[in-house]
C-alpha positions in Angstrom: 0.4 -8.3 -2.5 0.6 -5.0 -0.7 2.4 -3.4 2.3 2.0 -3.8 6.1 -1.8 -3.7 5.9 -1.9 -6.8 3.6 1.1 -8.4 5.4 -1.0 -8.4 8.6 0.9 -6.0 10.9 -0.6 -6.5 14.4 -2.4 -9.8 13.8 -1.4 -13.5 13.6 -0.6 -15.1 10.3 -3.9 -17.1 10.2 -5.9 -13.9 10.8 -4.7 -11.9 7.8 -7.3 -11.4 5.0 -5.1 -13.5 2.7 -5.3 -16.5 5.1 -9.1 -16.0 5.7 -9.7 -15.7 2.0 -7.8 -19.0 1.4 -10.1 -20.7 3.8 -13.2 -19.2 2.2 -12.2 -20.0 -1.3 -10.5 -23.4 -0.5 -7.7 -22.5 -2.9 -3.9 -21.9 -2.4 -3.5 -18.3 -1.6 -0.1 -16.6 -1.1 0.4 -13.5 1.1 3.2 -11.8 -0.8 2.9 -8.5 1.0 5.9 -6.8 2.6 5.8 -3.9 5.1 6.8 -0.5 3.6 6.9 -1.8 0.0 5.2 0.2 -2.7 3.4 -1.2 -5.8 6.6 -1.2 -7.9 8.7 -3.2 -5.4 5.9 -5.5 -4.5 5.5 -6.6 -8.2 9.2 -6.6 -8.8 9.7 -9.1 -6.0 7.0 -11.4 -7.2 8.3 -11.2 -10.7 11.8 -12.2 -9.5 10.3 -15.2 -7.7 8.4 -16.3 -10.7 5.1 -15.8 -8.9 3.5 -13.2 -11.2 3.4 -15.7 -14.1 2.2 -18.6 -11.9 -0.7 -16.9 -10.1 -4.2 -17.4 -11.5 -5.4 -14.1 -9.9 -3.8 -11.2 -8.2 -5.1 -9.0 -5.4 -3.2 -5.7 -5.1 -3.6 -3.6 -1.9 -2.7 0.0 -2.5 -1.8 2.7 0.1 -1.3 6.4 -0.7 2.2 6.2 0.7 3.1 4.0 -2.3 3.0 7.2 -4.5 6.6 8.3 -4.0 8.1 4.9 -4.8 5.9 4.4 -7.8 6.9 7.8 -9.2 10.6 7.1 -8.6 10.2 3.8 -10.4 8.5 5.4 -13.4 10.0 8.8 -13.8 13.5 9.2 -12.3 14.4 12.9 -11.9 17.5 14.3 -13.6 20.5 14.2 -11.4 21.0 17.5 -9.4 23.9 18.8 -7.4 23.6 17.8 -3.8 20.8 15.3 -4.4 21.1 11.5 -4.7 20.9 10.0 -8.2 17.3 8.4 -8.6 18.8 5.2 -10.0 21.0 4.9 -6.9 18.0 5.7 -4.7 15.9 3.0 -6.4 18.7 0.5 -6.0 18.9 1.3 -2.3 15.2 0.8 -1.9 15.6 -2.7 -3.4 18.6 -3.4 -1.2 16.6 -2.6 1.9 18.5 0.6 2.9 21.7 -1.2 3.8 23.9 1.0 6.0 27.5 0.4 6.9 29.4 1.6 10.0 31.3 4.0 7.7 28.0 5.8 7.1 27.3 6.5 10.8 28.3 9.8 12.3 27.4 12.0 15.2 25.6 14.4 12.8 23.6 11.6 11.1 22.6 10.1 14.5 21.5 13.5 15.8 19.6 14.2 12.6 17.8 10.8 12.9 16.9 11.5 16.6 15.5 14.9 15.7 13.5 13.4 12.9 12.0 10.8 15.3 11.0 13.6 17.7 9.5 15.6 14.9 7.5 12.6 13.6 6.3 11.9 17.1 5.0 15.5 17.5 3.3 15.3 14.1 1.6 12.0 15.0 0.3 13.5 18.3 -1.2 16.4 16.3 -2.7 14.0 13.8 -4.4 11.9 16.5 -5.7 15.0 18.2 -7.3 16.1 14.9 -8.6 12.6 14.3 -10.2 12.4 17.7 -11.9 15.7 17.2 -13.1 14.6 13.8 -14.5 11.4 15.3 -16.5 13.5 17.8 -17.9 15.6 15.0 -16.0 18.8 16.0 -13.8 19.3 12.9 -13.5 18.2 9.3 -11.3 15.1 8.4 -7.5 15.6 8.7 -6.0 16.8 5.5 -4.1 14.3 3.4 -1.5 14.7 0.7 -3.5 12.1 -1.3 -6.4 14.5 -1.8 -4.1 16.8 -3.8 -2.6 13.9 -5.9 -4.6 13.3 -9.1 -1.7 11.3 -10.5 -1.9 8.4 -8.0 -4.1 6.2 -10.2 -2.2 7.1 -13.4 1.2 6.1 -11.8 -0.3 2.9 -10.5 -1.6 1.9 -13.9 1.8 2.8 -15.5 3.5 0.5 -13.0 1.1 -2.3 -13.8 2.0 -1.9 -17.5 5.7 -2.5 -16.8 4.9 -6.1 -15.9 3.8 -8.1 -19.0 2.8 -11.1 -16.9 -0.3 -9.0 -15.8 -1.5 -8.1 -19.2 -4.4 -10.6 -19.2 -4.4 -11.8 -15.6 -7.5 -11.0 -13.4 -6.5 -8.3 -11.0 -8.5 -7.0 -8.0 -7.4 -3.7 -6.5 -8.3 -2.6 -3.0 -7.1 0.4 -0.9 -6.1 0.2 2.7 -4.8 3.2 4.7 -5.3 4.8 8.2 -9.1 5.1 8.8 -9.2 8.9 8.9 -7.0 9.4 5.9 -8.8 10.6 2.7 -7.8 9.5 -0.8 -9.0 10.0 -4.3 -7.1 6.9 -5.6 -10.0 4.4 -6.0 -12.3 7.0 -7.5 -9.8 7.9 -10.2 -8.7 4.3 -10.8 -12.3 3.2 -11.4 -12.4 5.7 -14.3 -9.0 4.6 -15.6 -9.7 0.9 -15.7 -13.0 1.1 -17.7 -11.2 -0.2 -20.8 -9.2 -2.9 -18.9 -11.4 -6.0 -18.8 -9.0 -7.8 -16.5 -8.7 -5.2 -13.7 -11.5 -4.6 -11.1 -11.7 -2.1 -8.4 -13.1 -3.4 -5.1 -14.3 -0.6 -2.7 -14.2 -1.7 0.9 -16.8 -1.0 3.6 -14.9 -0.7 6.9 -15.6 0.9 10.3 -13.4 2.7 12.8 -13.4 -0.3 15.2 -11.9 -2.5 12.4 -8.6 -0.6 12.9 -6.3 -0.3 15.9 -6.6 3.0 17.7 -2.9 3.9 18.0 -1.4 2.0 15.1 -3.8 2.5 12.2 -3.5 -1.1 10.9 -6.4 -3.5 10.6 -7.5 -5.6 13.6 -8.5 -9.2 13.0 -12.1 -8.2 12.6 -11.0 -5.8 9.8 -9.1 -8.5 8.0 -12.1 -10.8 8.2 -14.3 -8.1 6.6 -11.8 -7.5 3.8 -11.7 -11.3 3.1 -15.5 -11.5 3.0 -15.7 -8.6 0.5 -12.9 -10.0 -1.6 -14.6 -13.4 -1.6 -17.8 -11.9 -2.8 -16.0 -9.9 -5.6 -14.1 -13.0 -6.8 -17.2 -15.2 -6.9 -19.1 -12.5 -8.8 -16.2 -12.4 -11.4 -16.3 -16.2 -11.7 -20.1 -16.1 -12.3 
Protein backbone atom coordinates (compact mmCIF):
# COMPACT_ATOMS: atom_id res chain seq x y z
CA UNK A 1 0.00 0.00 0.00
CA UNK A 2 1.04 3.62 -0.43
CA UNK A 3 0.28 6.71 -2.49
CA UNK A 4 0.89 7.62 -6.15
CA UNK A 5 4.49 6.33 -6.01
CA UNK A 6 3.32 2.81 -5.16
CA UNK A 7 0.18 3.07 -7.30
CA UNK A 8 2.44 3.60 -10.29
CA UNK A 9 1.74 7.14 -11.51
CA UNK A 10 3.34 7.42 -14.95
CA UNK A 11 3.89 3.71 -15.69
CA UNK A 12 1.72 0.84 -16.91
CA UNK A 13 0.05 -1.49 -14.43
CA UNK A 14 2.44 -4.36 -15.18
CA UNK A 15 5.44 -2.06 -14.60
CA UNK A 16 4.66 -1.12 -10.99
CA UNK A 17 6.94 -2.58 -8.35
CA UNK A 18 3.96 -4.52 -6.93
CA UNK A 19 3.41 -6.24 -10.28
CA UNK A 20 7.14 -6.90 -10.81
CA UNK A 21 7.43 -8.23 -7.26
CA UNK A 22 4.52 -10.62 -7.87
CA UNK A 23 6.37 -12.03 -10.88
CA UNK A 24 9.59 -12.42 -8.91
CA UNK A 25 7.94 -14.05 -5.89
CA UNK A 26 5.36 -16.04 -7.87
CA UNK A 27 2.74 -15.15 -5.27
CA UNK A 28 -0.52 -13.18 -5.41
CA UNK A 29 0.37 -9.56 -4.76
CA UNK A 30 -2.20 -6.78 -4.52
CA UNK A 31 -1.35 -3.16 -5.27
CA UNK A 32 -3.66 -1.37 -2.83
CA UNK A 33 -2.05 2.06 -3.22
CA UNK A 34 -4.15 5.16 -3.95
CA UNK A 35 -2.83 8.49 -5.16
CA UNK A 36 -2.75 11.24 -2.47
CA UNK A 37 -3.64 8.89 0.39
CA UNK A 38 -1.64 9.00 3.63
CA UNK A 39 -0.86 6.01 5.83
CA UNK A 40 -4.06 6.36 7.86
CA UNK A 41 -6.41 6.35 4.86
CA UNK A 42 -4.42 3.63 3.11
CA UNK A 43 -4.82 1.25 6.04
CA UNK A 44 -8.42 2.28 6.75
CA UNK A 45 -9.37 1.41 3.18
CA UNK A 46 -7.71 -2.01 3.33
CA UNK A 47 -9.32 -2.66 6.69
CA UNK A 48 -12.81 -1.88 5.35
CA UNK A 49 -12.20 -4.27 2.44
CA UNK A 50 -11.06 -7.01 4.83
CA UNK A 51 -7.63 -7.15 3.20
CA UNK A 52 -5.51 -6.31 6.26
CA UNK A 53 -6.62 -9.49 7.97
CA UNK A 54 -6.20 -11.65 4.84
CA UNK A 55 -2.73 -10.50 3.76
CA UNK A 56 0.26 -12.65 4.71
CA UNK A 57 2.63 -9.68 4.53
CA UNK A 58 2.28 -5.94 4.04
CA UNK A 59 4.63 -3.52 2.27
CA UNK A 60 3.94 0.09 3.26
CA UNK A 61 5.33 2.92 1.13
CA UNK A 62 5.69 6.15 3.08
CA UNK A 63 6.03 9.67 1.72
CA UNK A 64 6.71 12.74 3.91
CA UNK A 65 3.51 14.37 2.65
CA UNK A 66 1.62 11.68 4.63
CA UNK A 67 2.50 13.57 7.81
CA UNK A 68 -0.42 16.03 7.95
CA UNK A 69 -3.04 13.33 7.38
CA UNK A 70 -1.49 10.98 9.92
CA UNK A 71 -1.40 13.75 12.53
CA UNK A 72 -5.04 14.69 11.85
CA UNK A 73 -6.02 11.03 12.23
CA UNK A 74 -4.21 10.70 15.56
CA UNK A 75 -4.53 14.03 17.29
CA UNK A 76 -7.43 16.15 16.08
CA UNK A 77 -7.03 19.75 17.20
CA UNK A 78 -9.65 21.45 19.34
CA UNK A 79 -12.25 23.30 17.35
CA UNK A 80 -11.37 26.95 16.80
CA UNK A 81 -13.45 29.87 15.57
CA UNK A 82 -13.14 30.25 11.80
CA UNK A 83 -11.45 26.86 11.31
CA UNK A 84 -13.03 23.57 10.18
CA UNK A 85 -13.66 20.90 12.79
CA UNK A 86 -10.93 18.20 12.53
CA UNK A 87 -13.53 15.43 12.60
CA UNK A 88 -15.31 17.04 9.66
CA UNK A 89 -12.01 17.49 7.84
CA UNK A 90 -11.16 13.81 8.33
CA UNK A 91 -14.61 12.77 7.11
CA UNK A 92 -14.13 14.94 4.03
CA UNK A 93 -10.77 13.28 3.35
CA UNK A 94 -12.43 9.88 3.44
CA UNK A 95 -15.27 11.09 1.21
CA UNK A 96 -12.82 12.30 -1.42
CA UNK A 97 -13.34 16.06 -1.03
CA UNK A 98 -16.85 15.98 -2.49
CA UNK A 99 -17.96 19.44 -3.66
CA UNK A 100 -21.46 20.53 -4.64
CA UNK A 101 -22.48 23.36 -6.96
CA UNK A 102 -23.65 25.27 -3.89
CA UNK A 103 -20.03 25.40 -2.70
CA UNK A 104 -18.82 27.11 -5.88
CA UNK A 105 -18.48 30.89 -5.92
CA UNK A 106 -16.50 33.53 -7.78
CA UNK A 107 -14.27 34.09 -4.74
CA UNK A 108 -13.53 30.37 -4.34
CA UNK A 109 -12.75 29.92 -8.03
CA UNK A 110 -10.45 32.98 -8.02
CA UNK A 111 -8.75 31.72 -4.86
CA UNK A 112 -8.20 28.31 -6.45
CA UNK A 113 -6.71 29.85 -9.61
CA UNK A 114 -4.35 32.03 -7.57
CA UNK A 115 -3.34 28.96 -5.58
CA UNK A 116 -2.50 27.09 -8.80
CA UNK A 117 -0.39 30.00 -10.02
CA UNK A 118 1.41 30.24 -6.68
CA UNK A 119 2.12 26.49 -6.70
CA UNK A 120 3.42 26.73 -10.27
CA UNK A 121 5.87 29.47 -9.31
CA UNK A 122 7.04 27.51 -6.27
CA UNK A 123 7.58 24.41 -8.42
CA UNK A 124 9.66 26.39 -10.90
CA UNK A 125 11.80 27.68 -8.03
CA UNK A 126 12.13 24.14 -6.63
CA UNK A 127 13.30 22.74 -9.94
CA UNK A 128 15.81 25.56 -10.41
CA UNK A 129 17.30 24.76 -7.00
CA UNK A 130 17.21 21.04 -7.80
CA UNK A 131 19.03 21.58 -11.10
CA UNK A 132 21.72 23.65 -9.41
CA UNK A 133 22.08 20.97 -6.74
CA UNK A 134 22.48 18.27 -9.40
CA UNK A 135 25.28 20.34 -10.93
CA UNK A 136 26.98 20.59 -7.56
CA UNK A 137 26.45 24.35 -7.24
CA UNK A 138 24.23 24.48 -4.14
CA UNK A 139 23.14 22.33 -1.22
CA UNK A 140 20.01 20.14 -1.49
CA UNK A 141 16.66 21.98 -1.45
CA UNK A 142 15.25 22.39 2.02
CA UNK A 143 12.43 20.06 3.04
CA UNK A 144 9.83 20.36 5.79
CA UNK A 145 10.55 16.71 6.55
CA UNK A 146 14.03 17.62 7.83
CA UNK A 147 12.43 19.59 10.65
CA UNK A 148 9.85 16.91 11.54
CA UNK A 149 11.20 14.50 14.16
CA UNK A 150 7.65 13.27 14.80
CA UNK A 151 7.14 11.61 11.39
CA UNK A 152 8.19 8.15 12.57
CA UNK A 153 6.35 8.45 15.89
CA UNK A 154 3.10 9.36 14.14
CA UNK A 155 3.55 6.54 11.63
CA UNK A 156 3.98 3.94 14.38
CA UNK A 157 1.00 5.35 16.27
CA UNK A 158 -1.14 4.95 13.14
CA UNK A 159 0.05 1.34 12.76
CA UNK A 160 -0.98 0.65 16.36
CA UNK A 161 -4.57 1.69 15.58
CA UNK A 162 -4.97 -1.40 13.37
CA UNK A 163 -4.97 -4.63 15.44
CA UNK A 164 -4.73 -6.76 12.29
CA UNK A 165 -1.09 -5.65 12.00
CA UNK A 166 0.03 -6.58 15.51
CA UNK A 167 1.92 -9.73 14.46
CA UNK A 168 1.88 -9.48 10.66
CA UNK A 169 5.22 -9.05 8.84
CA UNK A 170 5.48 -5.44 7.68
CA UNK A 171 8.13 -3.97 5.37
CA UNK A 172 8.39 -0.18 5.27
CA UNK A 173 9.97 1.76 2.41
CA UNK A 174 10.05 5.48 1.67
CA UNK A 175 9.50 7.00 -1.77
CA UNK A 176 9.52 10.74 -2.45
CA UNK A 177 10.89 13.19 -5.03
CA UNK A 178 14.57 12.37 -5.56
CA UNK A 179 16.01 15.65 -4.27
CA UNK A 180 13.78 15.80 -1.18
CA UNK A 181 15.47 15.00 2.11
CA UNK A 182 13.77 13.14 4.95
CA UNK A 183 14.68 11.85 8.40
CA UNK A 184 11.77 9.37 8.47
CA UNK A 185 13.56 6.06 7.82
CA UNK A 186 16.46 6.94 10.13
CA UNK A 187 14.09 7.68 13.01
CA UNK A 188 11.83 4.73 12.19
CA UNK A 189 14.73 2.28 12.27
CA UNK A 190 15.35 3.26 15.88
CA UNK A 191 11.66 3.12 16.75
CA UNK A 192 11.07 -0.42 15.44
CA UNK A 193 13.99 -2.07 17.22
CA UNK A 194 11.56 -3.70 19.66
CA UNK A 195 9.01 -4.65 16.98
CA UNK A 196 9.99 -8.03 15.62
CA UNK A 197 7.36 -7.95 12.87
CA UNK A 198 8.35 -4.57 11.34
CA UNK A 199 11.35 -4.12 9.05
CA UNK A 200 12.77 -0.97 7.47
CA UNK A 201 14.03 -1.40 3.90
CA UNK A 202 16.25 1.48 2.70
CA UNK A 203 16.16 1.84 -1.07
CA UNK A 204 19.14 2.55 -3.32
CA UNK A 205 17.87 4.64 -6.25
CA UNK A 206 19.45 7.04 -8.73
CA UNK A 207 18.29 10.27 -10.36
CA UNK A 208 17.49 8.53 -13.66
CA UNK A 209 15.09 6.21 -11.86
CA UNK A 210 12.71 9.19 -11.55
CA UNK A 211 10.93 11.29 -14.15
CA UNK A 212 12.52 14.72 -14.52
CA UNK A 213 9.43 16.92 -14.38
CA UNK A 214 7.04 14.76 -12.37
CA UNK A 215 9.18 13.27 -9.56
CA UNK A 216 7.51 9.84 -9.75
CA UNK A 217 9.33 6.60 -10.51
CA UNK A 218 10.01 5.51 -14.05
CA UNK A 219 9.65 1.82 -14.97
CA UNK A 220 13.36 1.22 -14.24
CA UNK A 221 12.85 2.71 -10.77
CA UNK A 222 9.94 0.37 -10.08
CA UNK A 223 12.05 -2.58 -11.22
CA UNK A 224 14.81 -1.58 -8.77
CA UNK A 225 12.36 -1.23 -5.89
CA UNK A 226 10.90 -4.67 -6.68
CA UNK A 227 14.35 -6.25 -6.74
CA UNK A 228 15.29 -4.76 -3.38
CA UNK A 229 11.97 -5.76 -1.80
CA UNK A 230 12.39 -9.25 -3.23
CA UNK A 231 15.80 -9.55 -1.55
CA UNK A 232 14.44 -8.24 1.74
CA UNK A 233 11.48 -10.65 1.74
CA UNK A 234 13.68 -13.65 0.92
CA UNK A 235 16.09 -12.67 3.70
CA UNK A 236 13.21 -12.55 6.18
CA UNK A 237 11.98 -15.98 5.09
CA UNK A 238 15.45 -17.45 5.55
